[in-house]
C-alpha positions in Angstrom: 112.3 50.5 97.6 113.2 47.8 100.1 114.9 44.3 99.6 114.7 41.2 101.7 117.7 39.0 102.5 118.8 36.4 100.0 117.3 32.9 100.1 118.6 29.7 98.5 117.0 28.6 95.3 117.4 26.0 92.6 116.1 25.8 89.0 114.7 29.3 89.1 111.7 27.8 90.9 110.2 30.7 92.8 106.5 31.5 92.4 103.9 33.8 94.0 100.5 32.2 94.6 97.7 33.4 92.4 96.1 35.2 95.4 99.4 36.9 96.3 99.4 35.6 99.9 102.2 33.0 99.6 105.6 32.6 97.9 106.9 29.1 97.0 110.5 28.3 96.4 112.5 25.2 95.8 115.9 24.1 97.0 116.8 20.7 95.5 114.2 18.3 96.9 112.7 20.8 99.4 109.7 23.0 98.8 109.4 26.1 101.1 106.2 28.1 101.3 106.5 31.6 102.9 104.1 34.4 103.7 104.6 36.8 100.8 104.5 39.9 103.0 106.7 38.8 106.0 108.6 35.9 104.3 108.0 33.8 107.4 108.0 30.1 106.6 104.5 28.7 106.6 105.2 25.1 105.4 108.2 23.0 104.5 107.8 20.0 102.4 110.3 17.3 101.4 109.9 15.6 98.0 111.2 12.3 96.8 113.7 13.7 94.3 115.0 17.0 93.0 112.1 19.3 92.0 112.2 20.4 88.3 108.9 22.3 88.1 106.3 23.8 90.5 102.8 25.2 89.9 100.1 26.7 92.1 96.5 25.6 91.8 94.2 28.5 90.7 92.7 28.8 94.2 96.2 28.9 95.8 95.3 25.9 98.1 97.5 23.3 96.4 100.9 23.2 94.8 102.3 20.5 92.5 106.0 19.5 92.3 107.1 17.6 89.2 110.1 15.4 89.2 110.5 14.5 85.5 113.5 12.3 85.9 111.5 10.0 88.2 108.2 10.3 86.3 106.5 11.5 89.6 104.3 14.4 90.6 103.7 15.2 94.3 100.9 17.5 95.4 100.8 19.3 98.7 97.9 21.1 100.5 98.4 24.3 102.3 95.1 23.9 104.3 95.9 20.3 105.4 99.7 19.9 105.7 99.3 16.2 106.5 97.5 15.5 103.2 99.5 14.8 100.2 99.2 13.1 96.8 101.7 11.2 94.7 101.1 10.5 91.0 103.6 8.0 89.5 103.5 7.7 85.7 105.7 4.6 85.8 107.3 3.4 82.6 105.4 5.9 80.6 107.6 8.7 81.9 106.8 12.3 82.3 107.8 15.4 80.3 105.2 18.0 81.4 102.7 18.6 84.2 100.1 21.3 84.8 96.9 22.1 86.7 93.5 22.4 85.1 91.7 25.7 85.8 89.5 24.2 88.6 92.6 23.3 90.6 91.4 19.8 91.2 92.8 18.0 88.1 96.4 17.5 87.0 97.4 16.9 83.4 100.5 14.9 82.8 102.2 14.5 79.4 104.1 11.2 79.1 107.4 10.7 77.3 107.4 10.8 73.5 104.0 12.6 73.9 102.1 9.3 73.7 99.2 10.7 75.7 98.0 13.2 78.3 96.7 11.7 81.5 94.1 13.7 83.4 94.1 12.8 87.1 91.3 13.9 89.4 92.2 14.7 93.0 88.5 14.6 94.1 87.3 11.3 92.5 90.7 9.7 91.8 89.4 9.0 88.3 91.7 9.0 85.3 91.1 10.2 81.7 93.3 9.9 78.7 93.9 12.2 75.7 95.7 10.5 72.9 98.2 11.8 70.3 99.2 15.2 71.9 101.7 17.0 69.7 105.2 17.7 70.9 105.4 21.5 70.3 106.2 24.7 72.1 102.7 25.3 73.4 100.3 22.4 72.9 97.8 22.9 75.7 95.9 26.2 76.3 92.9 27.0 78.6 90.4 29.8 78.2 90.7 32.4 80.9 87.3 31.5 82.4 88.4 27.9 82.7 85.6 26.4 80.7 87.5 25.0 77.7 90.8 23.4 76.9 92.4 23.2 73.4 95.0 20.5 72.7 97.3 20.3 69.7 97.4 16.8 68.2 99.4 15.0 65.6 98.1 11.8 63.9 98.5 10.3 60.5 101.1 13.0 59.7 98.5 15.7 60.1 97.9 18.4 62.7 94.6 18.6 64.6 93.1 20.6 67.5 90.7 19.1 70.0 88.6 21.3 72.2 87.4 19.8 75.5 84.9 20.9 78.2 86.9 21.2 81.4 84.0 20.3 83.7 83.7 16.7 82.4 86.6 16.4 79.9 84.1 15.6 77.1 85.3 16.3 73.5 83.5 19.4 72.2 85.2 19.9 68.8 87.9 18.1 66.8 89.2 19.6 63.5 92.3 19.5 61.4 94.4 22.6 61.0 95.9 24.0 57.8 99.5 23.8 59.2 102.6 22.0 57.9 104.0 21.6 61.4 101.9 23.2 64.1 104.1 25.0 66.6 101.7 26.6 69.2 98.1 27.4 70.1 96.8 30.1 72.4 93.3 31.4 73.3 92.4 35.0 73.2 91.8 36.3 76.7 88.0 36.5 76.0 88.0 32.8 75.0 86.3 33.4 71.7 89.2 32.9 69.3 92.0 30.3 69.1 95.3 31.3 67.5 97.2 28.5 65.8 100.6 29.2 64.3 103.0 27.2 62.2 106.7 26.3 62.5 109.2 29.0 61.9 109.9 27.5 58.4 106.5 28.8 57.2 104.9 32.2 58.1 101.3 31.2 58.8 98.9 32.0 61.7 95.3 30.7 61.7 92.4 32.0 63.8 89.6 29.6 64.7 86.3 30.1 66.5 85.4 27.9 69.5 83.3 25.7 67.2 86.2 25.0 64.9 85.4 27.4 62.1 88.4 29.0 60.4 87.9 32.8 60.8 91.1 34.0 59.1 94.5 33.1 57.9 97.4 35.6 57.9 100.7 35.2 56.0 103.1 38.2 55.9 105.7 36.6 53.5 107.0 33.3 52.1 110.3 31.5 51.7 112.0 32.8 54.8 111.9 32.2 58.6 108.5 33.1 60.0 106.8 33.5 63.3 108.9 33.6 66.5 106.5 34.8 69.2 102.9 36.0 69.6 101.0 37.9 72.3 97.3 38.8 72.7 96.3 42.1 74.1 94.4 41.8 77.4 91.3 43.2 75.7 91.5 40.6 72.9 91.4 43.4 70.3 94.9 43.0 69.1 97.2 40.1 68.2 100.9 40.9 68.1 103.1 38.6 65.9 106.8 38.8 66.3 108.9 37.3 63.5 112.4 36.6 62.3 112.4 39.6 60.0 112.8 41.8 63.1 109.2 43.2 62.8 106.0 43.0 64.9 102.7 42.9 63.0 99.5 43.9 64.8 96.3 42.3 63.7 92.9 43.7 64.6 90.0 41.6 66.0 87.4 42.8 63.5 88.9 41.8 60.1 92.0 40.0 61.4 94.0 42.1 58.9 97.2 43.8 59.7 96.7 47.4 61.0 100.4 48.3 61.4 103.9 46.8 61.7 106.7 47.9 64.0 110.2 47.8 62.7 113.3 47.4 65.0 116.2 49.1 63.2 119.7 49.4 64.6 119.5 53.2 64.5 116.8 55.4 66.1 116.4 58.6 64.0 112.9 59.9 65.0 113.2 62.9 67.3 109.9 62.2 68.9 111.2 58.9 70.3 112.8 59.1 73.8 115.9 56.9 74.1 117.0 56.2 77.7 120.6 55.0 77.7 122.0 53.3 80.8 125.4 54.8 81.8 127.8 53.7 84.5 128.4 55.9 87.5 131.7 55.6 89.3 131.4 54.1 92.8 131.2 56.5 95.7 134.4 55.1 97.3 137.6 54.9 95.3 139.2 51.5 95.9 142.6 52.7 94.7 142.9 54.9 97.8 142.2 52.1 100.3 145.0 50.8 102.4 143.5 47.3 102.2 142.1 45.2 99.4 138.4 44.5 100.0 137.0 41.0 99.9 135.0 39.9 96.9 131.7 40.0 98.9 132.5 43.5 100.2 133.7 44.7 96.8 130.6 43.5 95.0 128.2 45.0 97.4 129.8 48.4 98.3 132.0 49.0 95.3 129.9 47.6 92.5 129.4 50.0 89.6 126.3 52.0 89.9 124.3 53.0 86.8 121.7 55.6 85.8 119.7 56.5 82.8 120.5 59.5 80.5 118.3 60.7 77.7 120.3 60.2 74.5 120.4 62.6 71.6 118.9 61.1 68.5 120.0 59.7 66.1 121.2 56.8 68.3 123.0 53.6 67.1 122.1 50.5 69.1 124.5 47.7 69.8 123.7 44.9 67.2 125.1 41.4 67.0 125.3 39.4 63.7 123.4 36.1 63.9 125.2 32.9 62.9 123.4 32.0 59.7 124.3 28.3 59.5 122.9 27.3 62.9 119.4 26.4 64.0 117.4 29.0 66.0 119.5 32.0 65.1 119.6 34.9 67.6 117.5 37.3 65.4 114.0 38.5 65.3 111.4 39.3 68.0 111.9 36.7 70.7 110.0 38.5 73.5 106.9 40.7 73.5 104.2 41.5 76.0 101.2 44.0 76.3 100.7 46.2 79.4 97.7 45.3 81.5 95.8 48.4 80.4 96.3 47.7 76.7 98.2 51.0 76.2 101.8 49.7 75.6 103.6 46.8 74.0 107.2 45.9 75.0 109.4 44.0 72.6 113.0 42.7 72.3 114.7 42.1 69.0 117.1 39.2 69.7 119.9 40.6 67.5 119.8 43.9 69.3 119.7 42.2 72.8 120.5 45.3 74.9 117.5 47.3 73.7 113.9 47.2 75.0 111.3 48.8 72.7 108.1 50.2 74.1 105.3 51.0 71.7 102.3 53.2 72.2 99.3 51.1 71.1 96.8 53.9 71.1 98.9 56.0 68.6 100.5 52.9 67.0 104.1 54.3 67.1 107.3 53.9 69.0 107.2 55.6 72.4 110.5 54.8 74.2 113.6 52.7 73.8 115.7 51.6 76.7 119.3 50.8 75.9 121.0 48.7 78.5 124.7 48.0 79.1 124.0 44.2 79.1 121.6 41.9 77.2 118.0 41.9 78.5 117.3 38.5 80.2 113.7 39.0 81.3 111.0 41.7 81.5 107.5 41.7 82.9 104.6 44.2 83.3 103.2 45.1 86.7 99.8 43.3 86.8 98.0 46.5 88.1 99.5 49.4 86.1 101.7 50.3 83.1 105.0 49.7 84.9 107.7 47.5 83.5 110.5 45.7 85.4 113.5 44.2 83.6 116.8 42.5 84.5 120.0 42.0 82.5 121.9 39.4 84.4 123.6 41.8 86.9 122.7 42.8 90.4 120.4 45.6 89.3 116.7 45.8 88.7 115.3 48.4 86.2 111.8 50.0 86.3 110.1 51.9 83.6 106.7 53.8 83.6 105.4 56.7 81.4 106.8 59.0 84.1 110.4 57.8 83.6 112.8 55.0 84.4 115.2 54.1 87.1 118.1 51.7 87.8 118.3 50.3 91.3 121.3 48.4 92.7 120.2 45.4 94.9 122.2 45.8 98.1 123.5 42.3 98.5 126.8 40.8 99.5 128.2 38.3 97.0 127.5 37.8 93.4 123.8 38.1 92.8 123.0 38.0 89.1 119.3 38.5 88.4 118.2 36.5 85.4 114.4 36.3 86.0 111.7 38.2 87.9 108.0 37.9 88.6 105.5 40.3 90.0 103.1 39.6 92.9 99.5 40.0 91.8 99.0 43.1 93.9 102.0 44.8 92.1 103.6 46.0 95.4 106.5 43.5 95.3 108.3 41.2 93.0 110.7 38.2 93.3 114.1 38.6 91.8 115.7 35.3 90.9 119.3 34.3 90.2 120.7 30.8 89.5 121.2 30.0 93.2 119.4 32.7 95.2 116.3 34.9 95.2 115.2 38.0 97.1 111.9 40.0 97.3 111.8 43.6 96.3 109.1 45.7 98.0 107.9 48.9 96.2 106.1 51.9 97.7 103.0 53.1 95.8 104.6 56.5 95.0 107.7 55.0 93.3 108.2 54.9 89.6 
């Protein structure tokens, strides 16, 4: 495993292009585009203000930079560096911006969610979508790029509109049986739309593309409900994480629950492998040195190493008690993701923040638990194989595969705390992001 040098970064804005050839990063108002393999700078763009969001077009030819404070979006072309586009929403303001699947239209959401403006880069035409709802995930596209669903709120009721992306014509418009719609997401095959309610009511609704209600699922009432959802890549399973610390799996035939995964604070099953991160003492003892090392030298050469040991069950996991009288309590399943081959599901229970749970979807049982020394900040599956990378806010990156798991110290001077990571589409490298810096980690095919 090899690491690049550190590069400056702001706002955790580092993104690989969809084709994996380029890596874009931001430093204040500058956008830097590098070759993803050599990290040589290909283009350097200067924006009008500090960049708050970036997104690649689906064909990797354009990149948009949103400056929400100024209500401006700037678009840059990689093929024609002299060409650029500026979209100014003016007094309407700007709270969100994204590409359409064709990579030639930009959707801007104005302040107070008054409307979504669809800007065409080809014809310079403008379309408007009224009454978009202010919610966690209010726009979702089918994977083939043909349809877009938008959550709407009008006359104190929730609606969903489905548009054809080729001409932005309205295909279907229907009201949803939700109290306060919180999010919408298409299944990967584009046949079913999941719509879920606010956490105050456990309800998830499944609609066909023509607006028919296929099924409604409610696990319980009178308690905090859904916190996160994830479709399996095959669209056969829908995983629902909730505040009661359980994940429920629905099947795509009857949309009924086939199993539920609990996340207790103690692991008692002897068939479950528990990998526990333990500290190793550094190879050089600082007490014997005749000089006091600088902070940069100490953090790189004398930082505490760690490794994984297989713990003997039963194992008690570190649990935190959520504050009951505050909004958004740290409890329940806040993160979950399927592996690209549909074989595994990774979850994190927010009140056991140091543990990552990996479930075997074929056998519908717990497979592995990773217990970290620090709280898990981010995890992501390799796009090509069942290999999981995670970070915990320190200078290490952790990798798990069915073969085993490994803890790797990033050999950097200074304080490099990894709080986010993202894989390149080829799976041979990933970007490790901290608050102020990033580096690229290159993996060899034979590694874990």
